[in-house]
VEXDREN-2710 file (C-alpha; in Angstrom, 1 decimal):
% VEXDREN-2710
k/r/px/py/pz
1/MET/58.5/126.7/111.1
2/ALA/60.1/130.0/112.1
3/LYS/59.9/132.9/109.7
4/THR/63.3/133.8/108.1
5/GLU/64.5/136.8/106.3
6/GLY/67.9/137.1/104.7
7/LYS/70.3/140.0/105.4
8/ASN/72.4/141.6/102.7
9/LEU/75.9/142.2/103.8
10/GLN/78.4/144.8/102.4
11/ASN/81.5/143.1/101.1
12/SER/83.8/144.6/103.8
13/ASP/81.4/143.3/106.5
14/LEU/81.2/139.9/104.8
15/MET/85.0/139.4/104.9
16/GLU/85.3/140.6/108.5
17/ARG/82.5/138.3/109.6
18/VAL/83.8/135.3/107.7
19/VAL/87.3/135.7/109.3
20/SER/85.7/136.1/112.7
21/LEU/83.5/133.0/112.3
22/CYS/86.5/131.0/111.0
23/LYS/88.4/131.6/114.3
24/ARG/85.4/131.3/116.6
25/ARG/84.2/128.1/115.1
26/GLY/87.4/126.2/114.4
27/PHE/87.8/126.7/110.7
28/ILE/91.0/128.8/110.4
29/PHE/93.3/130.3/113.1
30/PRO/96.0/132.9/112.8
31/GLY/99.4/131.1/112.7
32/SER/101.7/131.2/115.8
33/GLU/99.2/133.4/117.6
34/ILE/100.5/132.6/121.1
35/TYR/103.9/134.1/120.0
36/GLY/102.3/137.2/118.6
37/GLY/101.5/135.8/115.2
38/LEU/103.5/135.3/112.0
39/ALA/102.3/137.5/109.2
40/ASN/100.0/135.8/106.7
41/SER/100.3/132.3/108.1
42/TRP/97.2/130.3/109.0
43/SER/96.4/127.0/110.7
44/PHE/93.4/125.1/109.5
45/GLY/91.3/123.9/112.5
46/PRO/89.2/120.8/112.8
47/TYR/86.3/122.0/110.6
48/GLY/88.7/123.9/108.2
49/VAL/90.7/120.8/107.5
50/GLU/87.6/118.7/106.9
51/LEU/86.5/121.4/104.4
52/LYS/89.9/121.5/102.8
53/ASN/90.2/117.7/102.5
54/THR/86.7/117.5/101.0
55/ILE/87.6/120.1/98.3
56/LYS/90.7/118.1/97.5
57/GLN/88.7/114.9/97.3
58/MET/86.1/116.6/95.0
59/TRP/88.8/117.9/92.8
60/TRP/90.6/114.5/92.6
61/GLN/87.3/112.7/91.8
62/LYS/86.4/115.1/89.0
63/PHE/89.7/115.6/87.4
64/VAL/91.5/112.2/88.0
65/THR/89.3/109.3/89.1
66/ASN/86.4/110.1/86.7
67/ARG/88.7/110.5/83.7
68/GLU/90.5/107.8/81.8
69/ASP/93.2/110.2/80.5
70/VAL/94.6/111.6/83.7
71/VAL/96.9/109.8/86.3
72/GLY/98.1/111.2/89.6
73/MET/101.5/111.6/91.3
74/ASP/103.0/113.3/94.4
75/GLY/106.4/114.8/93.9
76/PRO/108.9/116.2/96.5
77/ILE/109.0/119.8/97.7
78/PHE/112.8/119.9/97.3
79/LEU/113.8/119.5/93.7
80/HIS/117.2/119.6/92.0
81/PRO/118.5/123.2/91.8
82/LYS/119.1/122.9/88.0
83/LEU/115.3/122.5/87.5
84/TRP/114.7/126.1/88.5
85/GLU/117.4/127.3/86.2
86/ALA/115.8/125.3/83.3
87/SER/112.3/126.6/84.2
88/GLY/113.4/130.2/84.3
89/HIS/112.5/130.7/87.9
90/LEU/116.0/131.7/89.0
91/ALA/116.2/134.5/86.4
92/GLY/112.6/135.5/86.0
93/PHE/110.4/134.7/89.0
94/ASN/110.4/138.2/90.2
95/ASP/108.1/140.9/91.5
96/ALA/108.9/144.7/91.6
97/MET/109.5/145.8/95.1
98/VAL/109.8/149.3/96.6
99/ASP/110.3/150.4/100.2
100/CYS/109.2/153.6/102.0
101/LYS/112.3/155.1/103.6
102/ASN/110.2/157.0/106.1
103/CYS/108.1/154.2/107.6
104/GLN/109.9/151.1/106.3
105/SER/106.7/149.8/104.7
106/ARG/107.2/147.5/101.7
107/PHE/105.0/147.4/98.6
108/ARG/104.6/145.8/95.1
109/ALA/105.6/148.8/93.0
110/ASP/103.5/147.8/90.0
111/HIS/100.4/147.6/92.3
112/LEU/101.0/151.1/93.6
113/VAL/101.4/152.5/90.1
114/GLU/98.3/150.7/88.8
115/GLU/96.2/152.0/91.7
116/VAL/97.2/155.6/90.9
117/THR/97.4/155.6/87.1
118/GLY/95.3/152.6/86.1
119/LYS/98.2/151.3/84.0
120/ASP/99.6/147.8/84.3
121/MET/103.4/148.4/84.2
122/GLU/104.6/145.0/85.4
123/GLY/108.2/144.4/84.4
124/GLN/108.9/148.1/83.5
125/LEU/111.2/149.0/86.3
126/SER/112.6/152.3/84.9
127/ALA/109.2/153.6/84.0
128/MET/107.8/152.7/87.5
129/ASN/110.7/154.5/89.1
130/GLU/109.7/157.8/87.5
131/ILE/106.1/157.4/88.4
132/ILE/106.6/156.3/92.0
133/LYS/108.5/159.5/92.8
134/GLU/105.1/161.3/92.6
135/ILE/103.1/158.8/94.7
136/LYS/102.5/159.2/98.4
137/CYS/103.1/156.2/100.7
138/PRO/99.7/154.6/101.5
139/ASN/100.9/154.0/105.0
140/CYS/102.5/157.3/106.1
141/GLY/101.6/159.8/103.3
142/LYS/105.3/160.7/102.6
143/ILE/107.2/160.5/99.3
144/ASN/110.5/159.0/100.2
145/TRP/111.1/155.8/98.2
146/THR/113.9/153.4/97.5
147/GLU/114.6/152.5/93.9
148/VAL/112.2/149.9/92.4
149/ARG/114.0/146.6/92.2
150/ASN/113.3/143.0/91.3
151/PHE/112.7/140.5/94.1
152/ASN/112.9/136.8/93.5
153/MET/110.1/135.1/95.3
154/MET/111.6/131.7/95.9
155/PHE/112.5/130.6/99.4
156/LYS/116.2/129.7/99.5
157/THR/117.8/127.1/101.9
158/ASN/120.6/124.6/102.0
159/MET/120.8/120.8/102.1
160/ASN/123.6/118.6/103.5
161/GLY/125.7/117.1/100.8
162/ILE/124.7/119.6/98.1
163/ASN/126.9/122.6/97.4
164/GLU/124.3/124.6/95.5
165/ASP/121.4/126.6/96.9
166/VAL/118.2/124.6/97.1
167/TYR/114.7/126.1/97.1
168/LEU/111.2/125.4/98.3
169/ARG/109.3/124.8/95.2
170/PRO/107.2/127.9/94.1
171/GLU/104.8/125.7/92.1
172/THR/104.0/122.0/91.7
173/ALA/104.4/121.8/88.0
174/GLY/108.2/121.2/88.0
175/ALA/107.8/117.9/89.8
176/ILE/105.4/116.7/87.1
177/PHE/107.6/117.6/84.1
178/ILE/110.7/115.8/85.4
179/GLU/108.6/112.6/86.0
180/PHE/107.1/112.8/82.5
181/LYS/109.4/110.0/81.2
182/ASN/108.9/107.7/84.2
183/ILE/105.2/108.0/84.1
184/MET/105.0/107.5/80.3
185/ASP/107.2/104.4/80.6
186/SER/105.6/102.8/83.6
187/MET/101.9/103.6/82.9
188/ARG/102.0/103.1/79.1
189/VAL/99.9/106.2/78.6
190/LYS/99.1/107.5/75.1
191/LEU/98.5/111.1/74.0
192/PRO/96.6/113.0/75.0
193/PHE/97.0/112.4/78.7
194/GLY/97.4/114.4/81.9
195/ILE/99.4/114.1/85.1
196/ALA/97.7/115.6/88.2
197/GLN/99.2/116.5/91.6
198/ILE/98.0/118.2/94.8
199/GLY/100.8/119.7/96.9
200/LYS/102.4/122.5/98.8
201/ALA/104.1/125.4/97.1
202/PHE/105.9/128.4/98.6
203/ARG/106.3/132.0/97.4
204/ASN/108.0/134.8/99.3
205/GLU/105.3/137.3/98.3
206/ILE/106.2/141.0/98.9
207/VAL/102.7/141.7/100.1
208/ALA/100.4/138.9/101.1
209/GLY/97.0/139.4/102.5
210/ASN/93.2/139.3/102.1
211/PHE/93.0/136.4/104.7
212/ILE/93.9/133.2/102.9
213/PHE/93.7/134.6/99.3
214/ARG/97.4/135.4/99.1
215/VAL/99.7/133.5/101.4
216/ARG/103.3/132.4/101.3
217/GLU/102.6/128.8/101.9
218/PHE/99.8/127.3/99.9
219/GLU/98.5/124.2/98.1
220/GLN/98.0/123.8/94.4
221/MET/95.8/121.3/92.6
222/GLU/97.3/121.1/89.1
223/ILE/97.3/119.1/85.9
224/GLU/99.9/119.1/83.1
225/TYR/97.9/117.8/80.1
226/PHE/100.2/116.6/77.2
227/ILE/98.9/116.8/73.6
228/ASN/100.1/116.3/70.1
229/PRO/101.1/119.7/68.7
230/ASP/99.3/119.0/65.5
231/ASP/96.0/118.3/67.2
232/ASN/93.3/120.9/67.8
233/TRP/94.3/122.2/71.2
234/ASN/91.4/124.7/71.4
235/SER/88.8/122.1/72.1
236/VAL/91.0/120.7/75.0
237/PHE/91.5/124.2/76.3
238/ASP/87.8/125.1/76.2
239/GLY/87.0/121.8/77.8
240/PHE/89.2/122.5/80.8
241/LEU/87.8/126.0/81.0
242/LYS/84.3/124.6/81.2
243/SER/85.4/122.1/83.9
244/GLN/87.0/124.8/86.0
245/GLU/83.8/126.8/86.0
246/GLU/81.8/123.7/86.9
247/PHE/84.2/123.1/89.8
248/ALA/83.8/126.7/91.0
249/LEU/80.0/126.3/91.0
250/SER/80.4/123.0/93.0
251/LEU/82.1/125.1/95.7
252/GLY/79.0/127.2/96.0
253/ALA/80.0/130.1/93.7
254/ASP/77.2/132.0/92.0
255/LYS/77.7/132.1/88.2
256/GLN/77.3/135.9/88.3
257/ASN/80.3/136.2/90.5
258/LEU/82.6/134.4/88.0
259/ARG/84.2/135.9/85.0
260/HIS/87.0/135.0/82.5
261/TYR/90.1/137.2/82.0
262/GLU/92.1/136.4/79.0
263/HIS/95.7/137.7/79.2
264/PRO/96.4/140.1/76.3
265/LYS/99.2/139.1/73.9
266/GLU/101.7/141.7/75.3
267/LYS/101.2/140.2/78.8
268/LEU/101.5/136.6/77.9
269/SER/104.5/134.6/79.0
270/HIS/106.9/134.2/76.1
271/TYR/106.1/130.5/75.8
272/SER/102.3/130.8/76.1
273/LYS/99.8/130.7/73.2
274/LYS/96.9/131.5/75.5
275/THR/96.2/132.1/79.2
276/VAL/92.8/132.6/80.8
277/ASP/92.1/133.2/84.5
278/LEU/88.8/132.3/86.0
279/GLU/88.2/135.1/88.5
280/TYR/85.8/135.2/91.4
281/ASN/84.2/138.3/93.0
282/PHE/85.6/138.0/96.5
283/PRO/84.5/140.6/99.1
284/PHE/87.6/142.7/98.2
285/GLY/86.8/142.5/94.5
286/PHE/87.6/140.2/91.5
287/GLY/90.7/138.1/91.9
288/GLU/92.2/135.0/90.2
289/LEU/90.7/131.8/91.4
290/PHE/91.9/129.3/88.8
291/GLY/94.3/129.6/85.8
292/LEU/94.5/127.9/82.4
293/ALA/97.5/128.2/80.1
294/HIS/98.8/126.7/76.8
295/ARG/102.5/126.3/77.6
296/GLY/103.6/125.0/74.3
297/ASP/106.7/122.7/74.4
298/PHE/108.7/125.1/76.6
299/ASP/108.9/123.0/79.8
300/LEU/109.8/119.6/78.3
301/SER/112.2/121.2/75.8
302/ARG/114.0/123.1/78.6
303/HIS/114.3/120.1/80.9
304/SER/115.6/118.0/78.0
305/GLU/118.2/120.6/77.3
306/PHE/119.4/121.0/80.9
307/SER/119.1/117.3/81.9
308/LEU/120.3/115.8/78.6
309/GLU/117.4/113.4/78.8
310/LYS/115.0/112.9/75.8
311/LEU/111.6/114.0/77.1
312/THR/109.8/113.1/73.8
313/TYR/106.9/111.0/72.7
314/PHE/107.0/108.4/70.0
315/ASP/103.9/108.2/67.8
316/GLN/103.9/104.6/66.6
317/GLU/101.0/105.1/64.1
318/ASN/102.9/107.9/62.3
319/ASN/106.4/106.6/63.1
320/ARG/107.6/110.0/64.4
321/ARG/109.0/111.4/67.6
322/PHE/108.2/114.9/69.0
323/VAL/108.0/117.0/72.1
324/PRO/104.4/117.2/73.3
325/HIS/102.7/120.5/74.0
326/VAL/101.1/121.2/77.4
327/ILE/97.7/122.6/78.5
328/GLU/98.0/123.5/82.2
329/PRO/94.8/124.0/84.4
330/THR/95.8/125.1/87.9
331/PHE/93.7/125.5/91.0
332/GLY/94.5/127.3/94.3
333/LEU/93.2/125.2/97.2
334/GLU/93.2/128.1/99.8
335/ARG/91.3/130.3/97.3
336/SER/88.8/127.4/96.7
337/VAL/88.3/127.2/100.5
338/LEU/87.8/131.0/100.6
339/VAL/85.1/130.8/97.8
340/ALA/83.3/128.1/99.7
341/LEU/83.3/130.1/102.9
342/CYS/82.3/133.4/101.4
343/ALA/79.5/131.8/99.3
344/ALA/78.1/129.8/102.2
345/TYR/78.0/132.6/104.8
346/LYS/74.5/133.8/105.4
347/GLU/72.7/135.9/108.1
348/GLU/69.0/135.5/108.6
349/PHE/66.4/137.0/111.0
350/VAL/64.6/134.2/112.8
351/ASP/61.9/135.3/115.3
352/LYS/63.6/138.7/115.6
353/GLU/67.1/137.2/116.2
354/THR/70.0/136.8/113.8
355/ARG/70.9/133.3/112.8
356/ILE/74.3/132.8/111.2
357/VAL/74.3/129.8/109.0
358/MET/76.9/128.4/106.6
359/LYS/74.9/127.0/103.7
360/PHE/77.4/124.6/102.3
361/SER/76.2/121.9/100.0
362/ASN/75.7/118.5/101.6
363/GLN/78.9/117.3/99.9
364/LEU/81.0/120.3/101.2
365/ALA/79.8/120.5/104.8
366/PRO/82.6/119.6/107.2
367/VAL/80.1/117.8/109.5
368/LYS/77.3/116.0/107.8
369/ILE/75.1/115.0/110.8
370/ALA/75.0/116.1/114.4
371/ILE/73.4/113.8/117.0
372/PHE/72.0/115.1/120.3
373/PRO/70.4/113.6/123.4
374/LEU/67.6/116.0/124.5
375/LEU/69.1/116.0/128.0
376/LYS/72.7/115.1/129.0
377/ASN/71.8/114.0/132.5
378/LYS/69.4/111.2/131.4
379/PRO/71.5/108.1/130.8
380/ALA/68.9/106.4/128.6
381/LEU/68.8/109.3/126.2
382/VAL/72.6/109.6/126.1
383/GLU/73.1/105.9/125.5
384/LYS/70.6/105.8/122.6
385/ALA/72.1/108.9/121.1
386/LYS/75.6/107.4/121.3
387/GLN/74.4/104.2/119.6
388/ILE/73.0/106.3/116.7
389/PHE/76.2/108.3/116.6
390/HIS/78.4/105.3/116.4
391/THR/76.3/103.8/113.6
392/LEU/76.2/106.9/111.5
393/LYS/79.8/107.9/111.9
394/THR/81.0/104.8/110.1
395/ILE/79.6/106.4/106.9
396/TYR/79.4/110.1/107.6
397/VAL/81.4/112.7/109.4
398/CYS/79.3/113.1/112.5
399/GLU/79.4/115.1/115.7
400/PHE/77.9/114.3/119.1
401/ASP/76.8/117.3/121.2
402/ASP/75.1/117.3/124.6
403/ASN/76.2/120.7/125.8
404/GLY/73.5/123.3/126.5
405/ASN/69.9/123.4/125.4
406/VAL/68.9/122.0/122.0
407/GLY/68.3/125.5/120.5
408/LYS/71.8/126.5/121.2
409/ARG/73.1/123.3/119.8
410/TYR/71.2/123.9/116.6
411/ARG/72.7/127.4/116.3
412/ARG/76.2/126.0/116.8
413/GLN/75.7/123.4/114.0
414/ASP/74.2/126.1/111.8
415/GLU/77.4/128.1/112.2
416/ILE/79.6/125.3/110.9
417/GLY/77.1/124.3/108.2
418/THR/75.9/120.9/109.4
419/PRO/73.0/120.0/107.1
420/TYR/71.1/117.7/109.6
421/CYS/70.7/117.4/113.3
422/VAL/69.2/114.3/115.0
423/THR/67.7/114.6/118.4
424/VAL/66.9/111.7/120.7
425/ASP/64.1/112.6/123.1
426/PHE/61.8/110.7/125.5
427/GLU/59.4/109.7/122.7
428/SER/62.5/108.1/121.0
429/LEU/62.7/105.6/123.9
430/GLU/59.1/104.6/123.5
431/LYS/58.7/104.6/119.7
432/ASN/62.3/104.1/118.5
433/ASP/62.3/107.2/116.3
434/VAL/64.1/110.6/116.4
435/THR/63.6/114.2/115.3
436/VAL/65.6/115.1/112.2
437/ARG/66.0/118.9/111.7
438/ASN/67.0/120.4/108.3
439/ARG/69.5/123.2/108.5
440/ASP/68.2/125.4/105.7
441/THR/64.4/125.1/106.3
442/MET/64.7/124.4/110.0
443/ALA/61.8/121.9/109.4
444/GLN/61.7/118.9/111.6
445/GLU/60.4/115.4/111.0
446/ARG/60.2/112.1/112.9
447/VAL/62.2/109.3/111.4
448/ALA/62.4/105.7/112.7
449/VAL/65.9/104.8/113.9
450/HIS/66.1/101.7/111.7
451/ASP/65.3/104.0/108.7
452/LEU/68.1/106.5/109.3
453/LEU/70.7/105.0/107.1
454/ASN/68.3/104.9/104.1
455/TYR/67.0/108.4/105.0
456/PHE/70.5/109.9/104.8
457/LYS/71.6/107.8/101.9
458/ASP/69.0/109.8/99.8
459/LYS/70.2/113.1/101.3
460/PHE/73.9/112.6/100.5
461/ILE/73.7/111.5/96.9
462/TYR/76.3/113.7/95.0
END
């Protein structure tokens, strides 16, 4: 086996190389690139969508299928305009925006102030206006600002037959709350129980960036977990916090790169009893990965008030009716993908050459097994390799590759994180066995063709 030696990358180098690999190897492409691009929009390519779908499946398995107290749903992106009035998004879903008059660059005012002063002044427009007058524009170096003003981040549009403005949903939670009564009646659920959803959300961010970390179109994986307000909510909260950390580790995150940030009381939303972010140390620094909040009865109470529907729960044992409280664990799908990519990316020196390898877990890997004929111009080798490919692909995501020499094919599979490569050679025609190569160790072993299904069954136990 070739000698390997890992290479330590600086964070800035890591981000640049991950982005480069994603485009080169078909994970993620810049959106609308042939038209010059569209800022902060991205397309998930063949391997990226496999990775994304696998993460969604892992999440659904852990938080819905494997639990008896959570059911799923899939609500619409367009929701009744009154919902956003009830939820407070029309009045309060704002960021502080400021423009440089000199170069027309736009910034989050609170971020500019915090970078210079170290103070978090979110929501304090007048105070930020005074401080911003002394800050140079990061783009052009001039001091020539507009007034700091609030900017609502919801995308507005219109719909035939509706006289009011409608919006692309900025979060998936609203769809869950307005179906609370339907799900409770149809599924006969009892407290405590949760409703889970995976879906698109849209936020017209003032400043997006850091690859897919902050984008205007994204997917959330979210649960609204309804509890009796008299029950001990701390144990439920801590249980979800533990599960969020477990899920981050399953993406490949190192525990040392995870930390909890509990929002101080003065920064909590008015309805929240407690909010904790699980942060990950991305190449650009720590940033929110998942969030967990105790939302009290705010959402159901507000939607009851605005819709005139009773969104309550009747406790038969105690013969009383009440509005449940909500614990909300939320997960960003694009940020989960970014964690998986950054954690997996490795560079190793192999026989004085650099090998780039994505060390995904077997469960996460977009392609599980690659199958090669040793030579593409030998019909007997190609036919046997194709037979093996068609057998394995009924169970695993497989790839057939006969382009270039085997060494180059190994390197291509290393770069997309394929755990195992199967090579059909001339000995395979005589003995009906193949060479199976391990991505991480690069060790090779001969395996009989009739044993391949059992061999890989043991390798892909999750």
